[in-house]
C-alpha positions as CSV (number, residue, x, y, z in Angstrom):
1,M,120.7,123.7,88.0
2,R,119.0,121.5,85.3
3,V,115.4,120.3,85.8
4,L,113.3,117.8,83.8
5,V,109.6,118.7,83.8
6,V,107.4,115.7,82.8
7,D,103.8,116.8,82.0
8,D,101.6,116.0,79.0
9,E,99.5,119.2,79.5
10,A,101.2,121.8,77.3
11,R,99.8,124.7,79.2
12,T,101.0,123.4,82.6
13,A,104.4,122.4,81.2
14,A,104.8,125.9,79.7
15,L,103.8,127.5,83.0
16,L,106.3,125.4,84.9
17,R,109.0,126.0,82.4
18,R,108.5,129.8,82.6
19,G,108.4,129.8,86.4
20,L,111.4,127.6,86.9
21,S,113.4,129.5,84.2
22,E,112.7,132.8,86.0
23,E,114.0,131.2,89.1
24,G,117.3,130.4,87.3
25,Y,116.8,126.7,86.4
26,A,117.6,125.2,83.0
27,V,114.4,123.3,82.0
28,D,113.8,120.4,79.7
29,L,110.4,119.0,78.9
30,A,109.0,115.5,78.4
31,A,105.4,114.8,77.5
32,D,105.0,111.1,78.2
33,G,106.4,108.3,80.3
34,P,108.8,106.7,77.8
35,E,110.3,110.1,76.9
36,A,110.8,110.9,80.6
37,V,112.7,107.7,81.2
38,W,114.8,108.2,78.0
39,R,115.7,111.7,78.9
40,A,116.7,110.9,82.5
41,A,118.9,108.1,81.2
42,E,120.7,110.5,78.8
43,V,121.1,113.5,81.1
44,L,122.0,113.7,84.8
45,Y,119.3,116.0,86.1
46,D,119.5,117.9,89.4
47,L,115.8,117.6,89.8
48,I,112.8,115.9,88.2
49,V,109.2,117.4,88.4
50,L,106.9,114.6,87.5
51,D,103.1,114.5,86.8
52,V,101.2,111.3,87.5
53,L,98.7,111.1,84.6
54,L,100.9,110.5,81.5
55,P,100.6,108.8,78.1
56,G,102.7,105.6,77.7
57,F,102.8,104.8,81.4
58,D,102.1,106.8,84.4
59,G,104.4,108.8,86.7
60,F,104.5,106.0,89.3
61,E,105.9,103.7,86.7
62,V,108.3,106.4,85.5
63,C,109.7,106.7,89.0
64,R,110.0,102.9,89.4
65,R,111.9,102.6,86.2
66,L,114.2,105.5,87.0
67,R,115.2,104.0,90.3
68,A,115.5,100.5,88.9
69,G,117.8,101.9,86.2
70,G,120.0,103.6,88.8
71,C,118.8,107.2,88.3
72,W,118.8,108.8,91.8
73,S,117.9,112.4,90.8
74,P,115.5,113.9,93.3
75,V,111.9,113.5,92.1
76,L,109.0,115.7,93.1
77,V,105.6,114.3,92.0
78,L,103.2,117.1,91.1
79,S,99.7,115.9,90.6
80,A,96.0,116.7,90.9
81,R,95.6,113.2,92.5
82,N,95.9,114.1,96.1
83,A,94.4,111.1,97.9
84,V,96.5,109.6,100.7
85,S,96.8,106.4,98.7
86,D,98.2,108.3,95.7
87,R,100.8,110.1,97.8
88,V,101.8,106.7,99.4
89,R,102.1,105.1,95.9
90,G,104.3,107.9,94.7
91,L,106.7,107.8,97.7
92,D,106.8,104.0,97.6
93,A,107.7,104.1,93.9
94,G,110.8,106.1,94.8
95,A,109.7,109.7,94.7
96,D,111.2,112.1,97.2
97,D,108.2,114.5,97.6
98,Y,104.6,114.9,96.5
99,L,102.9,118.2,95.9
100,A,99.2,118.6,94.9
101,K,97.8,120.7,92.1
102,P,96.9,123.6,92.2
103,F,100.1,124.6,93.8
104,S,102.0,127.8,94.9
105,F,105.2,128.5,93.1
106,D,106.7,129.7,96.4
107,E,106.0,126.3,97.9
108,L,107.2,124.4,94.8
109,F,110.5,126.4,94.9
110,A,111.0,125.8,98.6
111,R,110.4,122.0,98.2
112,L,112.9,121.9,95.2
113,R,115.5,123.8,97.3
114,A,115.1,121.2,100.0
115,L,115.5,118.4,97.5
116,V,118.7,120.0,96.1
117,R,120.1,120.2,99.6
118,R,119.5,116.5,100.1
119,G,121.1,115.6,96.8
120,A,120.9,112.6,94.6
121,L,121.5,109.9,97.2
122,E,120.9,106.3,96.3
123,R,117.5,105.3,97.7
124,P,116.6,101.9,96.1
125,T,113.0,100.8,96.4
126,L,114.2,97.2,96.9
127,V,116.4,96.3,99.9
128,A,118.8,93.4,99.1
129,V,121.7,91.5,100.6
130,G,123.1,88.7,98.5
131,D,120.1,86.8,97.2
132,L,117.8,88.0,99.9
133,R,115.5,90.8,98.6
134,L,112.6,92.7,100.2
135,D,110.2,95.2,98.7
136,P,108.8,97.5,101.5
137,A,106.1,98.9,99.2
138,S,104.5,95.6,98.2
139,R,105.4,93.9,101.6
140,R,107.0,91.0,99.7
141,A,110.4,89.2,100.2
142,W,112.4,86.6,98.3
143,R,115.3,84.3,98.8
144,G,116.7,83.7,95.3
145,E,113.6,83.1,93.2
146,T,111.5,81.8,96.1
147,E,109.1,84.1,97.7
148,L,109.1,84.0,101.5
149,R,105.8,83.8,103.3
150,L,106.4,86.1,106.3
151,S,104.2,87.3,109.1
152,P,104.1,91.1,109.6
153,K,106.6,90.9,112.5
154,E,108.9,88.5,110.6
155,F,108.8,90.9,107.6
156,A,109.7,93.9,109.9
157,L,112.5,91.8,111.5
158,L,114.0,90.9,108.1
159,E,113.8,94.5,106.9
160,L,115.7,95.6,109.9
161,F,118.5,93.1,109.3
162,L,118.6,93.9,105.6
163,R,119.0,97.6,106.3
164,H,121.9,96.8,108.7
165,P,123.9,93.9,107.1
166,G,126.9,92.7,109.0
167,E,126.0,94.8,112.0
168,V,125.3,93.3,115.4
169,L,121.8,94.2,116.5
170,T,121.0,93.9,120.2
171,R,117.8,92.4,121.4
172,T,116.9,95.8,122.9
173,R,117.4,97.5,119.6
174,I,115.3,94.9,117.8
175,L,112.5,95.1,120.3
176,E,112.4,98.9,120.0
177,H,112.3,98.9,116.2
178,V,110.0,95.9,115.6
179,W,107.8,95.7,118.7
180,E,108.2,99.3,119.9
181,F,108.7,98.5,123.5
182,P,111.9,98.4,125.5
183,C,113.5,95.1,126.6
184,D,112.2,94.0,130.0
185,G,115.2,91.8,130.6
186,V,113.3,88.5,130.4
187,S,111.4,88.6,127.2
188,N,112.5,85.9,124.7
189,V,110.2,87.2,121.8
190,V,113.2,88.3,119.8
191,D,114.8,84.8,120.0
192,Q,111.6,83.2,119.0
193,Y,111.1,85.3,115.9
194,V,114.7,85.0,114.9
195,A,114.2,81.3,115.0
196,Y,111.0,81.6,112.9
197,L,112.8,83.8,110.4
198,R,115.8,81.4,110.2
199,R,113.6,78.5,109.3
200,K,112.0,80.5,106.4
201,I,115.3,81.9,105.1
202,D,117.2,78.6,105.4
203,P,114.5,75.9,105.3
204,G,117.2,73.2,104.6
205,G,119.1,74.2,107.8
206,P,121.1,73.8,110.0
207,A,123.3,76.6,108.5
208,S,121.8,80.0,109.1
209,H,122.7,83.5,107.8
210,L,121.3,85.0,111.0
211,E,124.3,84.6,113.2
212,T,123.9,84.6,117.0
213,V,126.6,86.8,118.6
214,R,126.9,85.5,122.1
215,G,126.2,88.1,124.7
216,A,125.4,90.7,122.1
217,G,122.6,89.9,119.7
218,Y,122.2,88.9,116.1
219,R,123.9,89.7,112.8
220,L,122.9,89.1,109.2
221,L,125.6,87.5,107.1
222,N,125.7,87.8,103.3
223,P,123.8,84.7,102.2
224,A,125.3,82.5,99.6
225,P,123.0,81.8,96.5
226,V,120.5,79.0,97.0
227,N,120.9,75.8,95.0
228,G,124.3,77.2,93.7
229,S,122.5,79.7,91.5
């Protein structure tokens, strides 16, 4: 099992290397952001242990670049920055877990074992179908190069469709996921918001990539590029 430890503090890096080596891991070290990205591009690591405060660029940016470059090795962020906002930033950047310093090696090993069991599954930070793209972390969405101005419910509705392309989503399922209440049999809120979203995705109309499936619900089709791009 090969692990990349990214930490610019020599003492901490040596401590991690010794502890992980004693546990049976093969350990490589990187001391800054650019080196971490380069090493992860050259070697398929089973795990990456990543500090946040790094020279070059920080751990959040390392994680974003790894995911953008197609590196899906499990990443555990290990940092003295333990505010909720920092943990959220790390997870939104594509990390799989976040452990605060000071830490227990027993807990670190347990978390790493859990990540190994999960494996290097593809977990893109951007959700995309055709030229529709959505960034859950920044709460932004685009059609081609045009940013879509969406309300919170429109954003949640688009994210649901993008995560289930080509799948028929019933009104009940949409209500439960976007509005968190079950269908009462008469509410037309889903139809209204699908209509709002259609107008923003396809402002030129009347063609829409949110298809109505009569008697069933709605389905997102793969949108063709806008303006022939």
